[in-house]
N, C-alpha and C positions, 0 to 999 in steps of 0.2 A: 363723488357726487355726480349724479346724472346730469348731462347737458344736452343741448340740442344736437351736438355732434353725434351723440349716441342714437338719437332718433333719426337723424339725417342718414346715418349709415344703413338704416333698415329700409329706406325708400328705394324702390325699383324705378329709377328715373326713366330708363328706356321704355319700360312697360307703360308708365304714365304718359309719355310722349305719344306712343302708338295709340293709346286709348283716347287722348285728346284729339288727335288728328282723324280719328274714326268717328268722332261725335256727329250725330245726325240732328236734323231740325227737330225731331221729336224729343231728343235729349235736351235741347236748348229750351223748348217749350215747357218741359217738365221742370227744368232748373228754375225757370222764371216763377214757377208756382211756389217754390220753397228754396230760396237762395241763401238765407241767413245762416251763417255758421256751418254750412255744408260744403266741404272741400270738393266733393263730387260735382255738386251744382256749379261751383266756381270753375272747375275744369271745363264744363260745358260752356259757360259764359265767356271764357277766354279763348275758346276754340274758333277756328275759321268759320265754322257753321253759324256762330252767333253774330257774325258781321251783318247778316240779313235782319237782325233783330235790334239794331242800334236804337231805333226810335222808342220801342217799348222799354228797353233797358234805360234809356236816358230819362224817360218820364218817371219810372219807378225810382231811379237814383236821385233825381231832383226832389221828388216828394219826400224821400227818406232823409235827405240832407236838410231840407227846410224843417221837417218835423223834429230832428235831433238838434240842429244847430241854429235854427231860425235864419235870419238874414245876416248873421254875424260873420265877419271874416277877420281873422287875426293878422295883423301886419308885423313883420319882423324884418331885420336887415342883417346881412352877414358882415362881420368885421374880421377881415383877414389880418392876422398878426404876424405871419411869417410864411415865406415860400421856400424855406430850407427843407430839403427832403433827402432821406437816405435810402429811398426806394427807387426802383426802376419800373415804371408803369407806363406803357407805351401810349396811353390815351390821355395823359395828364401833362399840362404845361409845367408843373412843378417837378417832373421826373428828374432825377439827379444828373443825368447825362445831358440834359438840355442846356444850351449855352445862353442862359438868361441871368439877369442881375438877381442876386439873392439879398433878402432883407428880412430882419426881425425887428419889430417895433420896440423902441425903448418906451419907458413910462411917459416921457414928454411927448413922443410921437403918438402914443395911445391917447393921451389927453387931447391932442389936436383932432384925431379921428372922432373921439367920443363927443367933443364939443359940436362938431358938425352933425353927427347923428342925432344928438339930443335936440339941436336946433330944428331938425326936420320932424321932430315929434315922436320918435321911436322910444318905446320903453321895454322892448323885447329885442335881444341881440343874440346872434349866433356867432361865437368865436370860432374861426377856422384857421388851420395852419397845415403846412406840410408835415410829414412824419419824420422828425429828427429827434431821436431819443435824448441826446445830450444837450442840444442847444435850445430845443423847444419841447422838452419833455415835461413831466409832472412838476418839476421845481419851477419852471418858467410860469406855468399857469397858477401854481400856488402863490407865486410872488405878485401876479397881476390881479388875481381874483378879488381881493379885498377892495381894490380901487374900482374894478368893473361892477361889482355887486352894489357898491354905494351909488352907482349911477343908473342902474337898470333893475326893475323889479323882477324880470325874468331873464336868466342867462342860460343859454344852451352852448354846448361845445361840439365841434366836429374835428377831432384830432386823432392821433394814433391810438390804437387799442391799448388799454392799461390793465394793470392788475387790480383786483378788488380793493385792496388797501389804498391804492392811489385814488380810485373813484370815491372811496369813503372820505378821504381827506378833502377832495374837491367838493364833495357834497356839503361838508361842514363849512366850507368857505362860501357856499352859496350857489353852486351849480345845480340847476333845476332839471336839465335834460341833457342827454348825450345821444348824438347821432353817429352810428357806425354802419356804413353801408357795405354790404358784402360785394358789391360790384357785379358779380355773377355767381350763381349757385352751381355752376358746372365746373367741377374740379379741373378737368383737362383744359378748359378755356381759361380758367383762373390762372393756371400755371403758365400758360402761353403769354399772358399779358403782364404777369408780375415775375420778373426775372432776376431781381436783386433786392436785398433788404429784408427786414422782418415781415413785410407784407406778403412775402412768398408763402408764409405759413397759413394755409387755407383754414385749418381747424381752429387755430388761435383766434382768427378773426371771426369765425363762425360762432365761437363760444363767448364772444365779447358781451353780447346782450345778457347772458347768464351772469357774468361778473358784475355788470352794471346793475342788474336787478338785485343781486345779493348785497350790493353796496347801499341799497336804499334810495337810489336816484328815482325821482318822481316820474320821469318820462323817458322812453327809449324810442329812437327813430331808426327804422329799417329802410333800406333802399337798394335798388339795383340800377346799374348803368345800362339803360336800354339800348341795345345795339351790339354789345359784346358777343352775345349769343342769341339763341331763339328767345325773343322777349316774352312769348307766351309761357314757355316753360320756366324762365327765370321768375316771372311774376307768380306762377303757381307754386314754385318752391319757396318763394318769400312768404306766400300765404300760409304754407305749412309751418314756417318759422314763427309767424305771427300767432297762429293758432296754438302752437306749443307754448309760447311765452304767456299768452293770456290765460291759459289753463294752469300754468305752473306758477307764474308770478302775477296773480290776479289783482294785487294792490297797485300795480304799476300802470301808468297810462302809456299808450303807444301811438306812434305816427308812422306814416309811410311817405316816401318820396319816389317819384317816377321820372327821373331826369333822362332825357335822350342824349346820346353821345353828341358832343358839340366840338367844333374845330378848336384846336389849340396848338401851341408850339410843339412840333414833332409829333403831332397827333395822328390817329389812324381813321380810316373810314369804317362805318358800321359793317359788321358781318351780316346782320339782318336789319334791313330798314324798317323803321316803325313809322307808318303814315300818321297823319293827323286823325284819320278815322280810327286807326288802331289805338291811338292814345285815348280817344273818347271811349272806346270799348274797355280799355284797361281801367280807367277811372270809374266807369259805371259798374263794371263787374266787381271791383273791390268795395264800392259803396253798398251794393246789394248783398255781398258776402258779409260785410262788417259795418253796420250802420253807425257805430260809435267811434271807429278809428279816425284819427285826424289825418288829413292829407294836405301836403304842402305843394306849392307850385312855384318854381323859381323863374328868374328872368331869362332862362335859356330859351323860352318860347316867345314867339311873336306876340305883340300886344293884342291884335285882334283875336288870335287863338286863345290867349290867356283869358280874355274877357268872356269868350264863349264857353270856356271850360268851367268857369266858376260855379255855375248853378248845379253842376252834375256831381259834386262831391267834395270840392276843395274847401278846406277850412282855414288854411293859413297861406299867406302870400308875401313874398318878398317884393320890395320896391326900391327903386333908386340905387340898385346894388353896384358894388365894385368888387371884382375878384382879384384884387392886388393889394398887398400890404401898403398901407398909407394912401390908398387910392381915393379916399374922400378929400383929403387935404391936398394931395398932389396927384391928380389923375393923369392917365396916359403915360405911364412910365415903363410900359412893356414888361410888367411883372405878373400879368394875368394868368390865372389857372386855366381859364377857358373863355371863349367869346360869349357875350350875351346878346340876346335879340330884342329884349324889351328895354329900351333906353329912355323911357319916359321918366320925367321927374316924379317925385313922390306926390306932389300936388296934382299932377295929371292922372296918376293912378287912382288917387283918392276920389277925384272928380268922376272918373269913369265908374268906380264902384258905386258911388251915390246915385249916379244917373241910372244905374241898373237896379236900384233898390236895395243895395247892400249897406250894412252898417259896419264901417271900418273900426276895428278895435285895436288900440295901441298897447293895451296891457293884457297879459295872459292871466296871472294871478299873483298874489303875494302870500308869503308864509304866514303873515299875521291872520289871514282869513281862516287858515286851518288850525290855528292855535287858540281860537276863541273857545272858552270853556262852555 
């Protein structure tokens, strides 16, 4: 069966990079006239030449976002269940060689975390773990999913890539969405940063979304870790991935995440810095390219920047986040995956949203709504 790996192998990435960096102002102006669904237009809007057009890009992106999503912003919270990991990734605090305390939540500890999360009002949760096939593999999530699904109407997971049959079993237990970020779409850079464990297999991760879609999961999340390589090219290659998926698995919903590399235990500095203005360009370019794709924004960014980015294309927002297992019940235990920048309480984030005219949504959707005859 054909996968995105087959399509990816046909891309001339070096030629694409040369073309992007040769983009002229005339190319950008032409792209602004017809950006939707056009990868050539997106290339122009991601180029350095487009930095001079941030204002018209922002205006168009804000109008498209309001037209498609109104003033609604979905709220979710990550629930870290384990920091055990069998991979060596030099940008992640969970990397196996890091001398940090390791923990996997028991059902009692999960109950403590869930009680706090529910008290804060959340009904959409993202389960996150390190990648350890035996101790936090499919069997662990199959064991906890009945309990988690009974507490939340929408459950997403961000765990190690799995086989199609594993995704099918988790879907039957209530998993609604799966996030699998490629980190970087540049194979040489990918190999440099992933030096041990199953995550070394670039193509297996690249084809994860094909397996997720074939398993019937409702939503798939793509993402790159901005800073590992040229962020403009990583973003463009992710757009090629998104375009392929939407055309091949058109029944599935899609989201993208644009996290910048953040400090962590044993972490690295970015190869290519992404400025705040560059992040604005990225968000606007993707909204113009794809008016319906969902875009999430994490607590990696500062509060003031997060608030200012919201109108430009963001549809989902985390708040009050902890990046450590058990971090809601027992914070500051030095088990974090990475440092966060927005440490506002949930109430403070909600107040900021309402002050700016947004409508915070605590619920994504429920299966009952799509089963009505």
